[in-house]
BALOBA-1460 file (C-alpha; in Angstrom, 3 decimals):
// residues 382
<rec num="1" residu="m" x="-10.093" y="23.745" z="-2.783"/>
<rec num="2" residu="d" x="-7.226" y="24.952" z="-4.855"/>
<rec num="3" residu="q" x="-7.061" y="23.119" z="-8.256"/>
<rec num="4" residu="v" x="-4.074" y="21.018" z="-9.102"/>
<rec num="5" residu="t" x="-3.122" y="20.881" z="-13.147"/>
<rec num="6" residu="p" x="-1.964" y="17.074" z="-13.515"/>
<rec num="7" residu="l" x="1.184" y="16.298" z="-14.735"/>
<rec num="8" residu="a" x="2.107" y="19.820" z="-15.661"/>
<rec num="9" residu="l" x="5.481" y="21.258" z="-15.173"/>
<rec num="10" residu="a" x="3.995" y="22.922" z="-11.530"/>
<rec num="11" residu="y" x="2.256" y="19.637" z="-10.826"/>
<rec num="12" residu="d" x="2.152" y="18.990" z="-6.715"/>
<rec num="13" residu="a" x="1.398" y="15.624" z="-5.964"/>
<rec num="14" residu="v" x="1.252" y="16.042" z="-2.395"/>
<rec num="15" residu="a" x="-1.260" y="18.853" z="-2.889"/>
<rec num="16" residu="a" x="-3.336" y="16.604" z="-4.744"/>
<rec num="17" residu="a" x="-3.204" y="14.378" z="-2.091"/>
<rec num="18" residu="r" x="-4.234" y="16.784" z="0.311"/>
<rec num="19" residu="q" x="-7.223" y="17.508" z="-1.858"/>
<rec num="20" residu="v" x="-7.779" y="13.330" z="-2.126"/>
<rec num="21" residu="a" x="-7.416" y="12.880" z="1.689"/>
<rec num="22" residu="a" x="-9.831" y="15.401" z="2.474"/>
<rec num="23" residu="t" x="-13.050" y="14.612" z="0.367"/>
<rec num="24" residu="a" x="-12.019" y="10.718" z="0.979"/>
<rec num="25" residu="a" x="-12.427" y="11.305" z="4.753"/>
<rec num="26" residu="m" x="-15.705" y="13.175" z="4.322"/>
<rec num="27" residu="r" x="-17.272" y="9.868" z="2.454"/>
<rec num="28" residu="a" x="-15.583" y="7.069" z="3.992"/>
<rec num="29" residu="a" x="-18.372" y="6.311" z="6.741"/>
<rec num="30" residu="d" x="-20.747" y="5.844" z="4.020"/>
<rec num="31" residu="q" x="-18.623" y="3.528" z="2.210"/>
<rec num="32" residu="d" x="-18.080" y="1.230" z="5.039"/>
<rec num="33" residu="r" x="-19.951" y="-1.481" z="4.412"/>
<rec num="34" residu="d" x="-19.686" y="-5.060" z="3.349"/>
<rec num="35" residu="q" x="-18.618" y="-4.897" z="-0.832"/>
<rec num="36" residu="g" x="-18.242" y="-1.267" z="-0.244"/>
<rec num="37" residu="f" x="-15.889" y="0.660" z="-2.599"/>
<rec num="38" residu="p" x="-14.225" y="4.141" z="-2.762"/>
<rec num="39" residu="a" x="-15.245" y="4.583" z="-6.418"/>
<rec num="40" residu="e" x="-15.508" y="8.307" z="-6.047"/>
<rec num="41" residu="d" x="-12.418" y="8.464" z="-4.555"/>
<rec num="42" residu="v" x="-10.297" y="6.794" z="-7.039"/>
<rec num="43" residu="a" x="-11.980" y="8.746" z="-9.903"/>
<rec num="44" residu="d" x="-10.422" y="11.871" z="-7.864"/>
<rec num="45" residu="l" x="-7.167" y="9.927" z="-8.054"/>
<rec num="46" residu="a" x="-7.811" y="10.067" z="-11.773"/>
<rec num="47" residu="r" x="-8.775" y="13.409" z="-12.306"/>
<rec num="48" residu="l" x="-6.003" y="14.824" z="-10.092"/>
<rec num="49" residu="g" x="-3.695" y="12.939" z="-11.711"/>
<rec num="50" residu="l" x="-2.349" y="10.603" z="-9.174"/>
<rec num="51" residu="l" x="-3.014" y="7.463" z="-10.722"/>
<rec num="52" residu="a" x="-0.666" y="8.785" z="-13.841"/>
<rec num="53" residu="a" x="2.323" y="10.132" z="-10.867"/>
<rec num="54" residu="p" x="3.958" y="7.506" z="-10.215"/>
<rec num="55" residu="v" x="4.772" y="6.863" z="-14.264"/>
<rec num="56" residu="p" x="8.636" y="7.812" z="-14.638"/>
<rec num="57" residu="s" x="9.002" y="11.382" z="-15.597"/>
<rec num="58" residu="m" x="10.421" y="9.861" z="-18.827"/>
<rec num="59" residu="a" x="7.459" y="8.141" z="-19.798"/>
<rec num="60" residu="g" x="5.170" y="11.223" z="-19.122"/>
<rec num="61" residu="g" x="4.439" y="10.828" z="-15.576"/>
<rec num="62" residu="a" x="5.080" y="12.901" z="-12.768"/>
<rec num="63" residu="g" x="8.220" y="10.437" z="-11.651"/>
<rec num="64" residu="l" x="6.564" y="10.189" z="-8.410"/>
<rec num="65" residu="g" x="9.104" y="8.127" z="-6.157"/>
<rec num="66" residu="e" x="12.114" y="8.998" z="-8.192"/>
<rec num="67" residu="e" x="12.924" y="11.884" z="-5.884"/>
<rec num="68" residu="p" x="15.617" y="11.377" z="-3.499"/>
<rec num="69" residu="g" x="14.877" y="9.244" z="-0.481"/>
<rec num="70" residu="a" x="11.067" y="8.861" z="-2.143"/>
<rec num="71" residu="r" x="9.773" y="11.803" z="0.155"/>
<rec num="72" residu="r" x="6.958" y="13.069" z="-2.264"/>
<rec num="73" residu="l" x="5.778" y="9.271" z="-2.565"/>
<rec num="74" residu="a" x="6.120" y="9.038" z="1.346"/>
<rec num="75" residu="a" x="4.145" y="11.933" z="1.578"/>
<rec num="76" residu="v" x="1.348" y="11.030" z="-0.835"/>
<rec num="77" residu="l" x="0.778" y="7.596" z="0.618"/>
<rec num="78" residu="r" x="0.529" y="8.980" z="3.891"/>
<rec num="79" residu="l" x="-1.977" y="11.475" z="3.131"/>
<rec num="80" residu="v" x="-3.958" y="9.226" z="1.026"/>
<rec num="81" residu="g" x="-4.051" y="6.761" z="4.107"/>
<rec num="82" residu="y" x="-4.839" y="9.769" z="6.241"/>
<rec num="83" residu="g" x="-8.006" y="10.178" z="4.233"/>
<rec num="84" residu="s" x="-8.974" y="6.526" z="3.808"/>
<rec num="85" residu="l" x="-7.250" y="3.202" z="4.862"/>
<rec num="86" residu="a" x="-8.955" y="1.579" z="2.259"/>
<rec num="87" residu="l" x="-8.185" y="3.860" z="-0.501"/>
<rec num="88" residu="g" x="-4.547" y="3.993" z="0.446"/>
<rec num="89" residu="r" x="-4.124" y="0.408" z="0.323"/>
<rec num="90" residu="l" x="-5.719" y="0.431" z="-3.258"/>
<rec num="91" residu="y" x="-3.158" y="3.402" z="-4.314"/>
<rec num="92" residu="e" x="-0.499" y="1.458" z="-2.675"/>
<rec num="93" residu="g" x="-1.050" y="-1.411" z="-4.946"/>
<rec num="94" residu="h" x="-1.392" y="0.752" z="-7.830"/>
<rec num="95" residu="v" x="1.923" y="2.420" z="-7.263"/>
<rec num="96" residu="n" x="3.710" y="-1.047" z="-6.489"/>
<rec num="97" residu="a" x="2.603" y="-2.539" z="-9.937"/>
<rec num="98" residu="l" x="3.643" y="0.551" z="-11.445"/>
<rec num="99" residu="q" x="7.034" y="0.593" z="-9.765"/>
<rec num="100" residu="l" x="7.413" y="-3.302" z="-11.048"/>
<rec num="101" residu="v" x="6.417" y="-2.639" z="-14.541"/>
<rec num="102" residu="a" x="9.033" y="0.359" z="-14.511"/>
<rec num="103" residu="l" x="11.727" y="-2.192" z="-12.974"/>
<rec num="104" residu="y" x="10.740" y="-5.636" z="-14.691"/>
<rec num="105" residu="g" x="9.221" y="-4.347" z="-18.290"/>
<rec num="106" residu="g" x="9.997" y="-4.121" z="-21.822"/>
<rec num="107" residu="p" x="10.082" y="-0.895" z="-23.727"/>
<rec num="108" residu="e" x="6.918" y="-1.756" z="-25.645"/>
<rec num="109" residu="q" x="5.422" y="-2.841" z="-22.223"/>
<rec num="110" residu="r" x="6.142" y="-0.076" z="-20.346"/>
<rec num="111" residu="e" x="4.837" y="2.596" z="-23.249"/>
<rec num="112" residu="r" x="1.521" y="0.577" z="-23.325"/>
<rec num="113" residu="l" x="0.848" y="0.056" z="-19.503"/>
<rec num="114" residu="f" x="2.055" y="3.242" z="-18.397"/>
<rec num="115" residu="a" x="-0.518" y="4.944" z="-21.125"/>
<rec num="116" residu="d" x="-3.263" y="2.873" z="-19.136"/>
<rec num="117" residu="a" x="-2.119" y="4.364" z="-16.174"/>
<rec num="118" residu="r" x="-2.089" y="7.978" z="-17.691"/>
<rec num="119" residu="d" x="-5.418" y="6.956" z="-18.811"/>
<rec num="120" residu="g" x="-7.161" y="6.465" z="-15.752"/>
<rec num="121" residu="h" x="-6.423" y="2.422" z="-15.593"/>
<rec num="122" residu="l" x="-6.664" y="1.219" z="-11.858"/>
<rec num="123" residu="f" x="-3.705" y="-0.854" z="-11.256"/>
<rec num="124" residu="g" x="-2.999" y="-3.816" z="-8.399"/>
<rec num="125" residu="v" x="-0.686" y="-6.296" z="-7.505"/>
<rec num="126" residu="w" x="-2.076" y="-9.715" z="-6.243"/>
<rec num="127" residu="n" x="-0.244" y="-12.709" z="-4.906"/>
<rec num="128" residu="t" x="-2.047" y="-14.539" z="-2.519"/>
<rec num="129" residu="e" x="-4.303" y="-17.588" z="-3.723"/>
<rec num="130" residu="p" x="-5.307" y="-20.892" z="-1.505"/>
<rec num="131" residu="p" x="-3.358" y="-23.863" z="-1.468"/>
<rec num="132" residu="e" x="-5.446" y="-25.735" z="-4.522"/>
<rec num="133" residu="g" x="-6.443" y="-23.892" z="-7.172"/>
<rec num="134" residu="g" x="-3.783" y="-21.058" z="-7.520"/>
<rec num="135" residu="l" x="-2.913" y="-19.011" z="-10.796"/>
<rec num="136" residu="t" x="-1.332" y="-20.966" z="-13.436"/>
<rec num="137" residu="l" x="-0.452" y="-20.067" z="-16.894"/>
<rec num="138" residu="e" x="-0.898" y="-23.133" z="-19.401"/>
<rec num="139" residu="d" x="0.313" y="-23.621" z="-23.108"/>
<rec num="140" residu="g" x="-2.147" y="-25.436" z="-25.006"/>
<rec num="141" residu="a" x="-3.446" y="-26.038" z="-28.465"/>
<rec num="142" residu="g" x="-5.137" y="-22.656" z="-28.372"/>
<rec num="143" residu="g" x="-2.165" y="-20.805" z="-26.937"/>
<rec num="144" residu="l" x="-1.254" y="-19.224" z="-23.520"/>
<rec num="145" residu="r" x="-4.409" y="-19.508" z="-21.049"/>
<rec num="146" residu="l" x="-5.026" y="-18.630" z="-17.473"/>
<rec num="147" residu="a" x="-6.580" y="-21.143" z="-15.082"/>
<rec num="148" residu="g" x="-7.317" y="-20.544" z="-11.201"/>
<rec num="149" residu="v" x="-7.846" y="-17.831" z="-9.135"/>
<rec num="150" residu="k" x="-6.410" y="-15.247" z="-6.438"/>
<rec num="151" residu="t" x="-7.788" y="-14.436" z="-3.192"/>
<rec num="152" residu="f" x="-7.578" y="-11.585" z="-0.884"/>
<rec num="153" residu="a" x="-7.354" y="-9.296" z="-4.012"/>
<rec num="154" residu="s" x="-8.100" y="-5.807" z="-2.845"/>
<rec num="155" residu="g" x="-10.273" y="-3.819" z="-5.518"/>
<rec num="156" residu="a" x="-11.526" y="-7.090" z="-7.111"/>
<rec num="157" residu="g" x="-13.746" y="-6.329" z="-9.743"/>
<rec num="158" residu="y" x="-12.738" y="-2.509" z="-9.845"/>
<rec num="159" residu="v" x="-8.889" y="-2.951" z="-10.906"/>
<rec num="160" residu="t" x="-8.862" y="-3.016" z="-14.372"/>
<rec num="161" residu="r" x="-4.986" y="-3.654" z="-14.863"/>
<rec num="162" residu="a" x="-4.367" y="-6.688" z="-12.295"/>
<rec num="163" residu="l" x="-0.322" y="-7.605" z="-12.298"/>
<rec num="164" residu="v" x="-0.630" y="-11.426" z="-10.881"/>
<rec num="165" residu="t" x="1.879" y="-14.190" z="-10.140"/>
<rec num="166" residu="s" x="1.374" y="-17.325" z="-11.848"/>
<rec num="167" residu="r" x="3.342" y="-20.421" z="-12.232"/>
<rec num="168" residu="g" x="4.246" y="-20.866" z="-15.481"/>
<rec num="169" residu="p" x="4.107" y="-23.461" z="-17.833"/>
<rec num="170" residu="g" x="6.593" y="-26.609" z="-17.487"/>
<rec num="171" residu="g" x="7.613" y="-25.734" z="-14.170"/>
<rec num="172" residu="s" x="9.160" y="-22.461" z="-15.555"/>
<rec num="173" residu="g" x="8.936" y="-20.694" z="-12.158"/>
<rec num="174" residu="t" x="6.929" y="-17.671" z="-11.187"/>
<rec num="175" residu="l" x="6.223" y="-15.228" z="-13.618"/>
<rec num="176" residu="m" x="4.704" y="-11.660" z="-13.214"/>
<rec num="177" residu="l" x="1.763" y="-11.239" z="-15.682"/>
<rec num="178" residu="v" x="-0.527" y="-7.947" z="-16.271"/>
<rec num="179" residu="v" x="-3.888" y="-8.867" z="-17.240"/>
<rec num="180" residu="p" x="-6.578" y="-6.502" z="-18.339"/>
<rec num="181" residu="l" x="-9.863" y="-7.222" z="-16.507"/>
<rec num="182" residu="e" x="-13.414" y="-5.611" z="-17.164"/>
<rec num="183" residu="p" x="-14.992" y="-3.972" z="-14.315"/>
<rec num="184" residu="g" x="-17.529" y="-5.878" z="-12.368"/>
<rec num="185" residu="t" x="-16.557" y="-9.202" z="-13.955"/>
<rec num="186" residu="r" x="-14.960" y="-12.421" z="-12.220"/>
<rec num="187" residu="a" x="-15.139" y="-10.902" z="-8.688"/>
<rec num="188" residu="d" x="-16.381" y="-12.524" z="-5.746"/>
<rec num="189" residu="l" x="-16.233" y="-10.357" z="-2.692"/>
<rec num="190" residu="s" x="-18.834" y="-12.716" z="-0.438"/>
<rec num="191" residu="a" x="-16.191" y="-14.198" z="1.881"/>
<rec num="192" residu="w" x="-14.555" y="-10.633" z="2.904"/>
<rec num="193" residu="r" x="-16.308" y="-10.274" z="6.148"/>
<rec num="194" residu="a" x="-13.629" y="-8.356" z="7.879"/>
<rec num="195" residu="h" x="-13.754" y="-6.507" z="10.991"/>
<rec num="196" residu="g" x="-12.162" y="-3.536" z="9.205"/>
<rec num="197" residu="m" x="-11.272" y="-2.506" z="5.514"/>
<rec num="198" residu="r" x="-14.665" y="-3.327" z="4.535"/>
<rec num="199" residu="a" x="-14.639" y="-0.400" z="1.573"/>
<rec num="200" residu="s" x="-11.636" y="-2.195" z="0.051"/>
<rec num="201" residu="a" x="-13.393" y="-4.735" z="-2.114"/>
<rec num="202" residu="t" x="-11.203" y="-7.512" z="-1.266"/>
<rec num="203" residu="g" x="-12.338" y="-10.932" z="-2.467"/>
<rec num="204" residu="t" x="-11.547" y="-13.695" z="-4.921"/>
<rec num="205" residu="l" x="-10.905" y="-12.927" z="-8.815"/>
<rec num="206" residu="d" x="-10.960" y="-15.990" z="-11.132"/>
<rec num="207" residu="f" x="-8.883" y="-15.912" z="-14.074"/>
<rec num="208" residu="a" x="-10.123" y="-18.665" z="-15.606"/>
<rec num="209" residu="g" x="-9.922" y="-18.984" z="-19.361"/>
<rec num="210" residu="i" x="-8.557" y="-15.375" z="-20.262"/>
<rec num="211" residu="a" x="-6.110" y="-15.582" z="-23.225"/>
<rec num="212" residu="m" x="-2.700" y="-14.319" z="-22.582"/>
<rec num="213" residu="a" x="0.623" y="-13.303" z="-25.017"/>
<rec num="214" residu="a" x="3.761" y="-13.699" z="-24.382"/>
<rec num="215" residu="e" x="4.163" y="-9.886" z="-24.210"/>
<rec num="216" residu="d" x="1.991" y="-9.561" z="-20.998"/>
<rec num="217" residu="i" x="4.837" y="-11.557" z="-19.059"/>
<rec num="218" residu="i" x="6.720" y="-8.951" z="-17.471"/>
<rec num="219" residu="g" x="10.306" y="-9.657" z="-16.424"/>
<rec num="220" residu="g" x="11.461" y="-13.498" z="-16.370"/>
<rec num="221" residu="p" x="10.852" y="-16.035" z="-13.730"/>
<rec num="222" residu="d" x="11.151" y="-15.223" z="-10.108"/>
<rec num="223" residu="d" x="11.799" y="-11.617" z="-10.957"/>
<rec num="224" residu="y" x="8.726" y="-11.075" z="-8.762"/>
<rec num="225" residu="f" x="11.199" y="-12.180" z="-5.848"/>
<rec num="226" residu="r" x="14.317" y="-10.384" z="-6.230"/>
<rec num="227" residu="q" x="15.625" y="-8.541" z="-3.273"/>
<rec num="228" residu="p" x="15.508" y="-5.739" z="-1.895"/>
<rec num="229" residu="d" x="12.456" y="-4.938" z="-4.149"/>
<rec num="230" residu="f" x="10.199" y="-7.610" z="-2.858"/>
<rec num="231" residu="s" x="10.775" y="-7.228" z="0.791"/>
<rec num="232" residu="g" x="11.588" y="-3.467" z="0.492"/>
<rec num="233" residu="g" x="8.546" y="-2.494" z="-1.116"/>
<rec num="234" residu="a" x="6.704" y="-2.756" z="2.431"/>
<rec num="235" residu="w" x="7.580" y="0.461" z="3.593"/>
<rec num="236" residu="r" x="4.697" y="1.982" z="1.024"/>
<rec num="237" residu="f" x="2.286" y="0.052" z="3.162"/>
<rec num="238" residu="a" x="3.848" y="1.220" z="6.533"/>
<rec num="239" residu="a" x="3.293" y="4.765" z="4.932"/>
<rec num="240" residu="v" x="-0.349" y="4.212" z="4.201"/>
<rec num="241" residu="q" x="-0.681" y="2.931" z="8.004"/>
<rec num="242" residu="l" x="0.982" y="5.920" z="9.062"/>
<rec num="243" residu="g" x="-1.810" y="8.355" z="7.507"/>
<rec num="244" residu="g" x="-4.235" y="5.896" z="9.754"/>
<rec num="245" residu="i" x="-2.630" y="6.060" z="12.811"/>
<rec num="246" residu="e" x="-2.408" y="10.057" z="12.313"/>
<rec num="247" residu="a" x="-6.218" y="9.993" z="11.683"/>
<rec num="248" residu="v" x="-6.473" y="8.574" z="15.015"/>
<rec num="249" residu="f" x="-4.603" y="10.493" z="16.903"/>
<rec num="250" residu="d" x="-6.481" y="13.461" z="15.331"/>
<rec num="251" residu="i" x="-10.163" y="12.250" z="16.116"/>
<rec num="252" residu="w" x="-8.458" y="11.299" z="19.735"/>
<rec num="253" residu="r" x="-6.915" y="14.803" z="20.216"/>
<rec num="254" residu="g" x="-10.504" y="16.755" z="18.645"/>
<rec num="255" residu="h" x="-12.528" y="14.376" z="20.973"/>
<rec num="256" residu="l" x="-10.462" y="15.533" z="24.169"/>
<rec num="257" residu="a" x="-10.716" y="19.168" z="22.822"/>
<rec num="258" residu="a" x="-14.588" y="19.004" z="21.928"/>
<rec num="259" residu="t" x="-15.167" y="17.499" z="25.566"/>
<rec num="260" residu="g" x="-13.320" y="19.697" z="27.429"/>
<rec num="261" residu="r" x="-11.235" y="16.592" z="29.130"/>
<rec num="262" residu="g" x="-7.996" y="17.678" z="27.842"/>
<rec num="263" residu="g" x="-6.900" y="19.272" z="31.319"/>
<rec num="264" residu="d" x="-6.998" y="16.161" z="32.794"/>
<rec num="265" residu="p" x="-3.029" y="15.416" z="33.590"/>
<rec num="266" residu="h" x="-3.792" y="11.654" z="32.648"/>
<rec num="267" residu="q" x="-5.032" y="12.533" z="29.537"/>
<rec num="268" residu="l" x="-2.677" y="14.627" z="28.854"/>
<rec num="269" residu="a" x="0.300" y="12.255" z="29.646"/>
<rec num="270" residu="r" x="-1.678" y="9.732" z="27.211"/>
<rec num="271" residu="l" x="-1.815" y="12.189" z="24.323"/>
<rec num="272" residu="g" x="1.975" y="12.880" z="24.606"/>
<rec num="273" residu="e" x="2.694" y="9.241" z="24.268"/>
<rec num="274" residu="g" x="0.644" y="8.901" z="21.549"/>
<rec num="275" residu="a" x="2.581" y="11.940" z="19.727"/>
<rec num="276" residu="i" x="6.045" y="10.231" z="20.664"/>
<rec num="277" residu="a" x="4.517" y="6.811" z="18.991"/>
<rec num="278" residu="v" x="3.173" y="8.989" z="15.868"/>
<rec num="279" residu="e" x="6.497" y="10.675" z="15.078"/>
<rec num="280" residu="g" x="8.466" y="7.346" z="15.902"/>
<rec num="281" residu="a" x="6.497" y="5.778" z="13.114"/>
<rec num="282" residu="r" x="7.225" y="8.742" z="10.756"/>
<rec num="283" residu="l" x="10.770" y="8.687" z="11.056"/>
<rec num="284" residu="w" x="11.137" y="4.961" z="10.581"/>
<rec num="285" residu="v" x="8.786" y="5.194" z="7.370"/>
<rec num="286" residu="e" x="11.488" y="8.335" z="6.238"/>
<rec num="287" residu="r" x="14.481" y="6.160" z="7.223"/>
<rec num="288" residu="a" x="12.792" y="3.003" z="5.277"/>
<rec num="289" residu="a" x="12.059" y="4.956" z="1.841"/>
<rec num="290" residu="q" x="15.642" y="6.154" z="1.956"/>
<rec num="291" residu="a" x="16.983" y="3.018" z="2.488"/>
<rec num="292" residu="v" x="15.318" y="1.507" z="-0.176"/>
<rec num="293" residu="s" x="16.740" y="4.022" z="-2.849"/>
<rec num="294" residu="d" x="20.374" y="3.527" z="-1.127"/>
<rec num="295" residu="p" x="22.413" y="1.934" z="-3.697"/>
<rec num="296" residu="a" x="25.172" y="1.835" z="-1.479"/>
<rec num="297" residu="l" x="23.083" y="-0.326" z="1.009"/>
<rec num="298" residu="p" x="23.538" y="-4.180" z="0.550"/>
<rec num="299" residu="p" x="20.004" y="-5.792" z="-0.338"/>
<rec num="300" residu="e" x="20.048" y="-7.711" z="2.768"/>
<rec num="301" residu="r" x="20.357" y="-4.378" z="4.691"/>
<rec num="302" residu="v" x="17.777" y="-2.816" z="3.208"/>
<rec num="303" residu="v" x="15.431" y="-5.831" z="3.707"/>
<rec num="304" residu="a" x="16.290" y="-5.925" z="7.345"/>
<rec num="305" residu="l" x="15.754" y="-1.855" z="7.933"/>
<rec num="306" residu="v" x="12.585" y="-1.857" z="6.216"/>
<rec num="307" residu="n" x="11.313" y="-5.050" z="8.244"/>
<rec num="308" residu="l" x="12.093" y="-3.450" z="11.587"/>
<rec num="309" residu="a" x="10.387" y="-0.070" z="9.906"/>
<rec num="310" residu="r" x="6.962" y="-2.309" z="9.208"/>
<rec num="311" residu="l" x="7.141" y="-3.805" z="12.736"/>
<rec num="312" residu="a" x="7.942" y="-0.339" z="14.374"/>
<rec num="313" residu="v" x="4.609" y="1.461" z="12.475"/>
<rec num="314" residu="e" x="2.893" y="-1.714" z="13.574"/>
<rec num="315" residu="r" x="3.613" y="-1.389" z="17.092"/>
<rec num="316" residu="a" x="3.182" y="2.417" z="17.101"/>
<rec num="317" residu="g" x="-0.217" y="1.916" z="15.630"/>
<rec num="318" residu="l" x="-1.119" y="-0.668" z="18.262"/>
<rec num="319" residu="d" x="0.056" y="1.779" z="20.751"/>
<rec num="320" residu="v" x="-1.783" y="4.911" z="19.525"/>
<rec num="321" residu="l" x="-5.019" y="2.656" z="19.453"/>
<rec num="322" residu="q" x="-4.877" y="1.319" z="22.832"/>
<rec num="323" residu="l" x="-4.079" y="5.073" z="24.132"/>
<rec num="324" residu="a" x="-6.992" y="6.713" z="22.036"/>
<rec num="325" residu="q" x="-9.342" y="3.993" z="22.884"/>
<rec num="326" residu="r" x="-8.400" y="4.425" z="26.690"/>
<rec num="327" residu="s" x="-8.721" y="8.282" z="26.866"/>
<rec num="328" residu="v" x="-11.963" y="8.339" z="24.250"/>
<rec num="329" residu="g" x="-13.683" y="5.311" z="26.389"/>
<rec num="330" residu="l" x="-16.785" y="3.897" z="25.154"/>
<rec num="331" residu="q" x="-18.117" y="6.649" z="22.894"/>
<rec num="332" residu="g" x="-15.232" y="5.364" z="20.864"/>
<rec num="333" residu="f" x="-16.522" y="2.076" z="20.363"/>
<rec num="334" residu="l" x="-20.043" y="3.279" z="19.279"/>
<rec num="335" residu="r" x="-21.415" y="4.119" z="15.877"/>
<rec num="336" residu="p" x="-21.298" y="6.898" z="14.622"/>
<rec num="337" residu="h" x="-18.412" y="7.971" z="16.399"/>
<rec num="338" residu="a" x="-15.514" y="8.774" z="13.892"/>
<rec num="339" residu="l" x="-12.837" y="6.449" z="16.292"/>
<rec num="340" residu="e" x="-14.935" y="3.487" z="16.021"/>
<rec num="341" residu="r" x="-14.957" y="3.026" z="11.951"/>
<rec num="342" residu="l" x="-11.120" y="4.103" z="11.983"/>
<rec num="343" residu="s" x="-9.980" y="1.718" z="14.942"/>
<rec num="344" residu="r" x="-11.391" y="-1.404" z="12.826"/>
<rec num="345" residu="d" x="-9.778" y="-0.181" z="9.606"/>
<rec num="346" residu="l" x="-6.378" y="0.335" z="11.558"/>
<rec num="347" residu="a" x="-6.327" y="-2.688" z="13.320"/>
<rec num="348" residu="t" x="-7.288" y="-4.584" z="10.429"/>
<rec num="349" residu="y" x="-4.520" y="-3.226" z="7.985"/>
<rec num="350" residu="l" x="-1.967" y="-3.373" z="10.893"/>
<rec num="351" residu="r" x="-2.183" y="-7.280" z="10.428"/>
<rec num="352" residu="q" x="0.463" y="-7.851" z="7.676"/>
<rec num="353" residu="p" x="2.016" y="-11.605" z="6.999"/>
<rec num="354" residu="g" x="4.851" y="-12.996" z="8.607"/>
<rec num="355" residu="p" x="5.719" y="-10.286" z="11.429"/>
<rec num="356" residu="d" x="7.617" y="-12.926" z="13.490"/>
<rec num="357" residu="r" x="9.871" y="-13.896" z="10.422"/>
<rec num="358" residu="a" x="10.572" y="-9.946" z="9.528"/>
<rec num="359" residu="l" x="11.862" y="-9.465" z="12.966"/>
<rec num="360" residu="t" x="13.914" y="-12.143" z="13.418"/>
<rec num="361" residu="a" x="15.440" y="-12.240" z="9.811"/>
<rec num="362" residu="a" x="16.178" y="-8.455" z="10.606"/>
<rec num="363" residu="a" x="17.972" y="-9.327" z="13.920"/>
<rec num="364" residu="e" x="20.146" y="-12.130" z="11.865"/>
<rec num="365" residu="e" x="21.477" y="-9.762" z="9.445"/>
<rec num="366" residu="i" x="22.106" y="-7.195" z="12.447"/>
<rec num="367" residu="l" x="23.979" y="-10.159" z="14.197"/>
<rec num="368" residu="r" x="25.840" y="-11.192" z="10.836"/>
<rec num="369" residu="a" x="26.967" y="-7.208" z="10.003"/>
<rec num="370" residu="g" x="28.991" y="-6.706" z="13.212"/>
<rec num="371" residu="g" x="30.833" y="-3.114" z="13.172"/>
<rec num="372" residu="r" x="28.959" y="-0.297" z="15.350"/>
<rec num="373" residu="a" x="25.512" y="0.192" z="15.489"/>
<rec num="374" residu="g" x="25.473" y="3.619" z="14.392"/>
<rec num="375" residu="d" x="26.858" y="2.353" z="10.890"/>
<rec num="376" residu="l" x="24.250" y="-0.499" z="10.274"/>
<rec num="377" residu="w" x="22.251" y="1.705" z="8.076"/>
<rec num="378" residu="d" x="25.312" y="3.981" z="6.779"/>
<rec num="379" residu="g" x="25.354" y="2.634" z="2.736"/>
<rec num="380" residu="a" x="29.295" y="4.313" z="2.958"/>
<rec num="381" residu="a" x="30.368" y="2.015" z="6.181"/>
<rec num="382" residu="a" x="28.548" y="-1.016" z="5.039"/>
């Protein structure tokens, strides 16, 4: 494979992502186990400059995501997801964290945390917690300390810079904190017995007793929930899902070619329907990424479009899974056929929170907007 020089003037993040995708795909089967983690693939992300690439160009990174319509970032996320959805899930969280730091961090915070990314630290964003015992920042005699846990934290035990949401002292709202963590500590992966995404190292992280300082707080109270960034960022995980959908499609297509079943008109019809679904998902992801970077679109319109995009990608993924499994038949449900693992990972990753609310909220905005349907997502017309 061609070598990529990380973050040089000629740095090509998409070429780096293609390399990562190729090796991750070869390792994915071995990582598909409880408490698995794509450690070698994350090391490749660092070696090829992709952990540092989302750092803004003015801060010494490649500015991945700054380009018009986030085209390169969309391609990188899709390619990494193509190689491994578990790796794609982790990388999307890393990108999310760095974008939040860029958006809300102060100058000293950005300098320090971007240096950490360039040094190979894996970031993550963890915002889920149990009904009781969630994360709080307490201000006591010994200063600021954390108490509580985060759940469904992908990369638990491996993420070394966790951007987390926490209730602030004295009811000061929801805060964002970046917490330095030591690898292999504080994580409990025992409850993650999911159908798929087993290599994502998803679990519970106990933050009890960790000392914090005021400079660890990113932005102000409730900045994490500001729109359109909070909901609009969903286009990134849809891009990773698109990569998984393409991987399922290619395994299915390859199976038909290898078994000589591609001449059957029913198989061809299913493959054609699958191609329509894949391309539709790609177009939705591209359009959503463009909308997020369009300053002329009202925030509520951006959120509506991204909500529709994430649901369109989900529908495309479910359609491709059904068509592929119907075409391949029982072999696609048997290990070690690649479709078996890919189907489990994709079906699991497609389960994102609040799909019904995302659909109805988008429809409400469309109803309020009025005007012509062709102008809904046109910033100048809006």
